[in-house]
N, C-alpha and C positions, 0 to 999 in steps of 0.2 A: 344567401337567402333573400329574395326580394321583401321589402317592407309594405305591409298591407294594413290597413286602417279601417276597422269598420265604424261607419258613422251612422250612429243610432239617432233617427229622427223622431221626436214627440210632438211637442207643441211649437214647433220651428219649421213648419214645411213650406222654405223658401229658398231661392239661391242668392239673392241679393242680401247684402249686410249680414253674412251669415260666417262670422269669424271660424267657427268650429269645422264648417266645409273648405274655407280657403286654408286653413292650416293643415287640414287632413291631406289635401291636394298637395301642399308645398312639400310635406315632410312623408310622402310615402311614393312607392312606386305605382301602387293601384289603391283605389278605395273601394269599400262595399257599402253603398249605402242601403240602410235597413228601415223599414217601418213594421212595427208588430201591432196588429189589432189584438188588445187585450179585453176579453170577454167582461173582466171584472168591472171595467169603466162602463158596461152596459146593464149591470146587474141592478137590483133593487136595493135600497137603503133601508135603513131600520125605521124610517120615518114612512114606509109603504109609499114611497115614489121612486121613480126610475132615477138611475145616476145621469143617462142620457136619454132625452126623449127623440122622437122621429125626425124634428125639425133639425136639431143641432147634429144627429146622426149622420143625416142626409149631408150637411154642409160638411162633416169631417171626411166623409167618402170622397166628396168633390175635391176637397183639399188635396187628400193623399193622391188622388189620379192626376190632380194638377201638377204635383211634384213629379211624379212619375214622368209626365208628358215634357215638362221643362228638363229633366235629367237626359231624356232621349235626346232631345235637341241638341245637347252638347256632347254626344257621343257615349251618354251613360245609361243607366236604369235604375229602378228600386226595387229592391227584394223585399215583397210584401210576405209577410208570415202571420200566422194566428197562434194566439197561445199566450204564456206568461214569458215576459222579456228574461227573467232569471232562469227559465229553463232554455229558451231558444237561442240567445246571445252567447252562452257559452258553447252550445253544439257548433253553432255557425263560425265560432273562433277556431274550434279544432279542425272543424271540416274544410276550412278555407285557409288555415294557417295565418289568422289573424295575429298580428304584433301588439295593437295597441286597439281600445276603444274609446271612442269620443262621444259625449252626449252635452246636452243643455242642462244645467242646474234647474230644479224645481224647488219651491219653497212650501208646499202644502203637504199634510201627513201622508196620504196615500201614495201621493208620486214620489216623494222623499224616500218612503218605505221601500218602494219597488227599486229606486235606484241604489240603495243599501244592500238589497238582495242580489242586485246584479254584482255590485262591486265585491262583495263577499263570494259569490260563485266564480267571478274572474279571479280573485285573490287566490283561489285553490288553483287555478291554472297558470299561476304567476304572469297574469295579464293587467295591465294598469287599465282603468276606468278614468280617463281625463275629462274635467269638468269644464265647460265653457258658460259665461254668462251672456246671454243675449235676449232677454225678455223685457228689458227696462231702456228707457231714453237715457238714465243717467247710470253708467257703471258703478257698481258698489264701491270698488277702489277710488273712484274720482270723488266720492261724497267727502263734504267738509266736516265729516264726524265718523267715528267708529259707529256698527251697527247699533251697539248697546247705548249710544247716546244720541240716537236719532230723536227729535224733539216729537212727542206724542200729538200736539196740535199740528193740524195740516198748513195752517197759515204760517207758523213758524218754521216749517219744514220746508215750504215753498219760498218763503223768503231767504233762509240761509242757502239754500241749494240753488236759486237763480243768481243769488250774489256771488258764490264761491265755488261752484263746479263749472265744469265746461261738458258740453253735449260733443262727443267725439264724430268724426265723420263716418259714412258708411264705408264697408268692405264692399269692394266691387263684386259683382257676381262673374263666377268662372264663366269662361266662353268655351273651355275644353276639359273633358274629365276621362280619366282612365279608370275603368272599373274591373273588379275581378271578374275572371271567367265564370259564369253560373249558367247551368244548364236550364233551370227553372226558376224565373223571377217571382213566380206566385201570382195567385190573383186575389182580387179584393171580393171580399164578402159584399153581400147585396142587403138593403135595409131588411128585406123578408128574412134572410138569413139570421139576422140578428131580432127576428120576430117583432119587426115593427113594421108598420104601414106607410106608405107616403103620404105627406101632407096635401090635401086638396087645395090649391090656389084660392084665397079668399079675394073676391072680387073688390073688397073695400081697402085692400093693402096697397099703399102707395109705392111700395118698393118690393123688390124681389132678390133675396141674396142667393149667389153662387159662389160655391168655395174655391178657393184655389189662389195661388199667388199672381196668374196674369189677371184673373178677374178684380183682386184686391188692388192692384197698380192701376187698373183701369179706373176703377172707382176713385182712386185717390186723384187721378188727373179730372174726372168729372166734378169732384169737390172742389178742385183749383178752379176749373171753368166757372162754375158756379160762383167762386168767390170774385171772379173777375166780373162777372155779370152782375154781382150783388154791389161791387164797386160803382158801377155806373147807375144801377136802380135804386141804390141805398137801402134793398130789400136783404137784410141780414137774418131773415127768419129761415134757417137752414140748419138740419140736424146732419151732420157728416156721416153717421152710420159707418164708421171704420172699424168699429169695435170687435165686430165677428172677426173680421180677417186679422186683426191683432191678436184677439185670443187664440187663435190657430197657429199664429206665428206666420201666417202667410204674407203679412206685413209687417216691416219692422218700424217700431215707433220713432226711429231716428230717420228713417226714409220719410216718414210722415213728416217729421218736424222741417227736415231740411228743405222737403218739396215746398212746404207751406211757407216757410221762412223767406224764399224766393219772392213771395207776393208782400212782403212787410213794406215795401216803398210804394205800394199802390193804394192810393187814396180809398179809405172807406172798408178797407178790409181788415183793420186792426181788431175790430170786435170778433171777427171770425176766427183769425188767427189765436187771440187769446182763449177763445171759446174751446179751441181744439187742443192747444198747449195745456190748459187746465185739465182737460179729459185724461191726458197722457201723464201729467204728474200726480193725479189721484191714483192711477195705475200704478205707479212706482211707490208712492206712498203707502198703499194697502200691502204691496209686494215685501217692501222692506219692513212694515210692520209686522209680516209674518215671518219673517227671517228674525227679527228682534223677541218676539215673543212666542215663536212656537205656535202651537196649535190652540192656544186660548181662545181664540175666534170662534172654533166650534163648540165650545162648552155654552149650555144654556144661559149659565149666570156671568160668561165672560170676565169682564172687569168690574161688573157692578152686580144689579139684579133687574130684571124687567120689570118687576112689580106683579100687579094682579093677572092671574092666569085662571080662567074659569075651567077647571079641570073636567067638571062634570059635562060639558057641553062642548069641549074643547074639539073633538073630532068632528062633531056634526056642523061645528062654526067653519072649522077648516075647509070641510067639502064643500060648504056653500060659497066659500070665498073661492076656491080653487075652481069651482065648476061656474062660477059668475051667476051666482044665485042669492046675492046677499039681499037683494032688493035696494041696494044703495046705486043708483044709476051709475054715476061715474066711476065707483069702484068695480062694477060689473063690467062696464065699456073698456076698463083697463085689462080685465082677466080674460076677457073675451078676445081681445087683440092679441094678447100674449099667447092664449092658446090656439089661436089660428094662425099666428105669423111668427112667433117665437122672437120677436123684438118689440119693446116698450121703450119710450123716452126715459130719460132719468127721473124727470119728475114724476111719471106715471108709475114708474117702480117705489119711488117713496110714498105716493099716495096710496098704493095699495098694500104697502109695508105698515103705514101709520094705521089703517083701517084694520087690519088684521090683528096688530098688536094692542092698540088702545081701545077700540069699539067692540071687536070681538072677543078681545082678551086671550088670544091664542098664543102659544110659545112661538116665539120669533123664529126658532130653529126649523119650524114646519114650513113656514114660508120660504125661507132661505134654501131648504131641500127642495122646495117646489120649482122655485126659480132655476136651480141646478138642473134640474129635467129639462125646463121649458125654454130657458135662454138661449138664443143662438149664439150669443156673445160670452157665454159663462165663463168665468176664470174664478178659481176658487178665491184667491184674496180679495179681488173686488167685490164678488158676490157676498161673500160671508162677512168681510169687514164692512160693507155698507148697511147690511142688516143689522149688524151688531150696533153700529153708530145709531141708528133709527131706534133701536129697542132700547137704548140708553146704557147698553152694556159693553160699548166700544172701549178703547185704550184712551180715547180723549174723553174723559167724563164731562168736560165743559161743554162739549156739543149737544148735550142731552136736551136743552131747552131752545135749540134753533130750529126744530121741525114743527109745522103748525099745518094741520090736515086742512082747515078752511082756505088759508093762504095757497096751499098747493092746488086746491080744486079751482079757485080763481085762476090761477097762473095756467092750469092744464085745459081748462074748458071755460073760459070768460063768459061764452054766449050759448053754452050748453050743445054745440054742435056735435062734439065728439063724443058725448053721451048718446046721442040720437044715431050717429054713423055707426057705432059698436053695439048697440043695443043688441042683445044675445036673442 
């Protein structure tokens, strides 16, 4: 009997640097690449927000179709199904006589729960679910400490990891693929099918995101080109905006690192290199913190206590904040940009969070849930980890005092132009 491996794609929608895919091809006669659209990811949360808003939903759909096109170009395809993975994957295993299922490990509560349900269902069929690691710059097994001993302070984590760990080279993208014989590869739902409306482009936005590996790789090259130009002009005011493709796994963090590292010897690019590397390290840090502490980051009290919450006016204040109607110009500008584009800078995120928590006295989890709905680059660990830190309930309790709203506003909008541009 020929060996067939089902490759379950989730937030890893790429061919390059994909160990799971490379190993599946090497160890099988044919593979069955599968993506499952799970409606639970588009439902409502207990906070009255959506799990996935229209902007990110559009980006996800584009990313899935991008993966299908990439697979077609090397002689394959992507089976697209809709439903619960724990129901669909066992059905596919039986229908296509699959011998093993491969997928990438996740770290947050809902994603790991679904993996467990799939694993349990497959166990009944005596089929193994093999886990791969492919979301971080540094592999867990290459860290200089076990997960339980990872330093809680980011600076200590960064110092030790940069000194004692290596970043592995990327896996090459396959150039040929044998897939199982499938009569109907399935169609992908539209935004409208998900009860969402397309976002109208806002003319004030200086950037437009399109999902998919090809788009992510092309944007990475634009960032490198901008670095080369910055090296000659010494203008380093550039936000890389790679995070959305990283969140969907359309770009591998290692690919970003090694491509940017090629620029290391070019004069005046070090600041930009360090800026991007720092972002990649923060992604790793929060992911490993979720691995270390489980789901404490989703609890309102986290590792401490937020302090005052104005329970009486909380919902009203939260609504003003999310609708950009607080009357505080810079915060309203941030929320307008977020609502219109799905992307705001890191300092804008901190500014909006600080104002919601300290000025409006709203529980930080409402803000984190709203960002989950709106951000095009949402990933659970970075979003909830960052919000917990700003609220002073993060795992590194010493970081409580580092956030300053006034200082943030001066950095975000020194001349008031941002508030004017994004006035709602």
